[in-house]
C-alpha positions in Angstrom: -15.4 -149.7 16.3 -16.3 -148.7 20.1 -20.1 -148.7 19.2 -20.6 -147.0 22.8 -22.8 -144.6 23.2 -25.7 -145.5 20.3 -27.4 -143.0 18.2 -30.7 -143.0 20.2 -33.8 -144.5 18.0 -36.3 -141.9 17.7 -39.8 -142.3 19.9 -38.0 -145.1 21.6 -35.0 -144.7 22.9 -34.6 -141.9 25.2 -33.6 -138.2 24.3 -30.2 -137.2 25.8 -30.9 -135.9 29.6 -30.5 -132.3 30.4 -26.8 -131.7 31.5 -27.9 -129.6 34.4 -29.2 -132.4 36.2 -27.9 -135.2 38.0 -28.9 -138.9 37.8 -28.6 -141.2 40.0 -29.2 -144.9 39.1 -28.9 -148.3 41.3 -30.0 -151.8 40.2 -32.7 -154.4 42.1 -31.0 -157.7 40.5 -27.4 -158.6 40.0 -27.3 -158.6 35.8 -28.2 -155.1 35.8 -25.8 -154.1 38.1 -22.7 -155.8 36.2 -24.2 -154.1 33.1 -24.2 -150.9 34.8 -20.4 -151.3 35.7 -19.5 -152.4 31.8 -21.5 -149.0 30.9 -19.2 -147.2 32.7 -16.3 -148.8 31.4 -17.3 -148.2 27.8 -18.0 -144.6 28.5 -14.3 -144.2 30.1 -13.0 -145.9 26.4 -14.9 -143.7 24.5 -13.6 -140.7 26.2 -9.7 -141.8 26.2 -9.5 -143.3 22.9 -9.5 -139.9 21.1 -7.2 -138.5 23.3 -3.2 -138.8 22.2 -1.2 -138.8 25.0 0.6 -142.3 25.7 -0.6 -141.5 29.5 -4.2 -141.4 28.0 -3.5 -144.9 26.0 -2.2 -146.7 29.1 -5.4 -146.0 31.3 -7.2 -146.9 28.1 -6.0 -150.1 27.9 -6.3 -150.8 31.7 -10.1 -150.0 31.1 -9.8 -152.7 28.3 -8.8 -155.1 31.2 -11.0 -154.4 33.8 -14.4 -154.5 31.2 -12.4 -158.3 30.5 -12.5 -158.8 34.3 -16.5 -157.5 34.6 -17.4 -159.6 31.3 -15.8 -162.6 31.8 -18.5 -163.5 34.1 -20.2 -167.1 32.9 -23.3 -165.8 32.5 -23.4 -162.3 31.3 -23.8 -162.9 27.5 -27.0 -165.3 28.4 -28.0 -162.9 30.7 -27.7 -160.2 27.4 -29.8 -162.2 25.4 -32.1 -163.1 27.7 -33.1 -159.5 28.5 -32.6 -158.8 24.7 -35.5 -161.3 23.9 -37.6 -159.9 27.1 -37.9 -156.5 25.5 -38.5 -157.7 22.2 -41.1 -159.6 23.3 -42.1 -156.4 25.6 -42.3 -154.2 22.1 -43.8 -156.9 20.2 -47.3 -156.2 22.6 -47.5 -152.7 21.9 -48.3 -153.6 17.9 -51.9 -151.8 17.1 -51.3 -149.5 20.2 -51.8 -145.9 18.1 -50.0 -144.1 20.5 -46.6 -145.6 19.6 -45.3 -145.1 16.1 -45.2 -148.2 14.2 -42.0 -147.5 12.2 -39.8 -146.7 15.0 -41.1 -149.6 17.0 -39.8 -151.4 13.8 -36.3 -149.6 14.2 -36.3 -150.5 17.6 -37.2 -154.0 17.5 -34.6 -154.0 14.3 -32.0 -153.1 16.7 -32.4 -155.6 19.0 -32.6 -158.6 16.9 -29.3 -157.1 14.9 -27.3 -156.9 18.4 -28.6 -160.2 19.2 -27.6 -161.7 16.1 -24.1 -159.9 16.8 -24.0 -161.2 20.5 -24.4 -164.4 19.3 -21.9 -164.8 17.0 -19.5 -163.6 19.4 -17.2 -167.0 20.4 -16.9 -167.8 23.7 -16.6 -165.3 26.7 -16.4 -161.4 25.5 -12.5 -160.9 25.8 -11.8 -164.3 24.8 -9.6 -163.5 22.0 -7.7 -161.1 23.7 -6.7 -163.7 26.3 -4.9 -165.2 23.6 -2.6 -162.4 22.9 0.6 -162.8 24.9 1.8 -159.2 25.1 -1.4 -158.0 26.1 -1.4 -160.5 28.7 2.2 -159.3 30.2 1.1 -156.3 30.2 -2.1 -157.1 32.2 -0.7 -159.1 35.0 1.5 -155.8 36.0 -0.8 -153.2 35.0 -2.5 -153.2 38.8 1.2 -153.2 40.7 2.0 -150.2 41.8 5.0 -149.1 39.1 4.6 -152.6 37.1 4.9 -151.2 34.1 8.0 -149.4 33.9 10.4 -149.1 31.0 12.5 -151.5 33.1 9.6 -154.2 33.7 8.0 -154.0 30.8 10.2 -152.6 27.9 8.1 -153.5 24.7 5.4 -151.7 26.5 7.3 -148.6 27.1 8.4 -149.2 23.1 4.6 -149.5 22.1 3.9 -146.1 24.6 6.6 -144.0 22.6 5.0 -144.8 18.9 2.6 -141.8 17.4 -1.0 -141.2 19.0 -2.4 -142.7 15.8 -0.3 -146.1 15.8 -1.6 -146.4 19.0 -5.0 -145.6 18.6 -5.1 -148.0 15.5 -4.3 -150.9 18.0 -6.4 -150.1 20.9 -9.2 -149.8 18.4 -9.1 -153.3 16.8 -8.7 -154.5 20.5 -11.6 -152.9 22.1 -13.2 -153.8 18.4 -13.7 -157.2 19.6 -16.0 -156.2 21.8 -18.2 -154.5 19.7 -21.3 -156.8 19.9 -20.7 -156.8 23.7 -20.8 -152.9 23.9 -23.6 -152.6 21.1 -26.2 -155.2 23.2 -25.5 -153.4 26.4 -26.0 -149.9 25.1 -29.5 -151.2 23.8 -30.6 -152.8 26.8 -30.0 -150.3 29.2 -31.4 -147.7 26.6 -35.0 -149.6 26.4 -34.4 -150.3 30.0 -34.6 -146.8 31.0 -37.0 -145.7 28.7 -39.8 -148.2 30.4 -40.4 -145.8 33.4 -42.1 -142.3 33.4 -40.8 -139.6 35.6 -42.6 -138.6 38.8 -41.9 -135.8 41.3 -42.0 -136.9 45.0 -41.6 -135.0 48.0 -38.8 -136.9 50.4 -39.4 -135.4 53.9 -36.7 -135.5 56.6 -34.1 -136.7 54.5 -35.6 -139.9 54.4 -38.2 -141.5 51.3 -39.4 -145.1 51.3 -41.7 -146.2 48.8 -43.3 -149.8 48.3 -42.7 -152.0 45.6 -44.7 -154.8 46.0 -47.3 -154.1 43.5 -47.0 -157.3 41.4 -45.0 -155.5 39.0 -41.2 -156.5 38.8 -38.5 -153.1 38.4 -35.1 -153.9 37.3 -33.6 -150.1 38.1 -34.4 -146.6 39.9 -33.5 -143.4 37.9 -33.1 -140.1 40.4 -33.1 -136.9 38.9 -31.9 -134.3 41.2 -31.2 -130.4 41.4 -27.3 -129.9 41.8 -28.1 -126.5 43.4 -29.4 -128.7 46.0 -25.8 -130.0 46.7 -27.3 -133.5 48.2 -26.1 -137.2 47.4 -29.0 -139.6 47.5 -27.8 -143.1 49.6 -30.4 -145.6 47.5 -31.1 -149.5 49.3 -33.8 -151.3 47.4 -34.7 -155.0 46.5 -38.5 -156.3 44.8 -40.6 -155.1 48.1 -38.9 -151.7 49.0 -37.0 -148.8 48.0 -35.6 -146.2 50.6 -33.1 -143.1 49.8 -31.6 -141.4 52.4 -30.0 -137.8 51.6 -26.5 -137.1 52.5 -24.4 -133.7 52.6 -20.8 -133.9 52.3 -19.0 -131.6 55.2 -15.7 -129.5 54.9 -14.0 -133.0 54.4 -15.9 -134.8 52.0 -17.8 -137.1 54.2 -21.4 -137.3 53.8 -23.6 -136.2 56.3 -27.7 -136.8 56.8 -29.5 -134.0 54.8 -32.7 -133.9 57.4 -34.4 -131.5 55.0 -37.9 -131.3 52.9 -36.6 -131.7 49.4 -38.3 -132.6 45.9 -36.9 -135.0 43.3 -37.6 -136.8 40.2 -38.0 -140.7 40.9 -38.0 -143.6 37.7 -39.1 -147.1 38.0 -37.5 -149.0 34.8 -39.1 -152.8 35.0 
């Protein structure tokens, strides 16, 4: 069964974020960028799978194919394994720290080890077993063609859509289940990464904010927490040396325009 989102680990993984605020994230490297894209797709699957309409299960299948496309990167599995090892080493360094719960630390490390073992046991690339399913691959080849999955193009797929919601969901859960090790490792990695940073309130003057990152520490992710009442959208750019944020606001046609004003936002740098 799809494991996203996983249960949070007490005192180690972050608590659920307040729903009233909007969070924007920006990755500083391609590996984290890929992980965030996959997390986005797994969250969409989590929302679509419990629904009963055939059209929802159609888009769940389309999302599954997107996951396969993103996960087909040759180095994704190795990137995740390296990140799990890095985080385990980082957590092990907290041993003996009186401000850290040893029980929670043991739980987090055990979760990392379990995720690593399951990911290592995954044969080949994520989704490789699904690529051998001719019926699924026939749908995949036509699902991005406008109207390409009509009943006269794919009668077998159309017949599947007429099955009961329970039948379709069972098939989807079986297919998605082959990606469980990837989803679990991904969630553990990103949850622990987000926990490495502490939010700080920064003042954005004139709608533009810049911060030097060249202090010897390598950051992988920045998170912005913004009050939706401000009705601003951040355009974020950055690299290992500099972070830049420009605040924008949508006009009547939805186009983003600069918002040259002074506001406070919460910023978290995660390493």
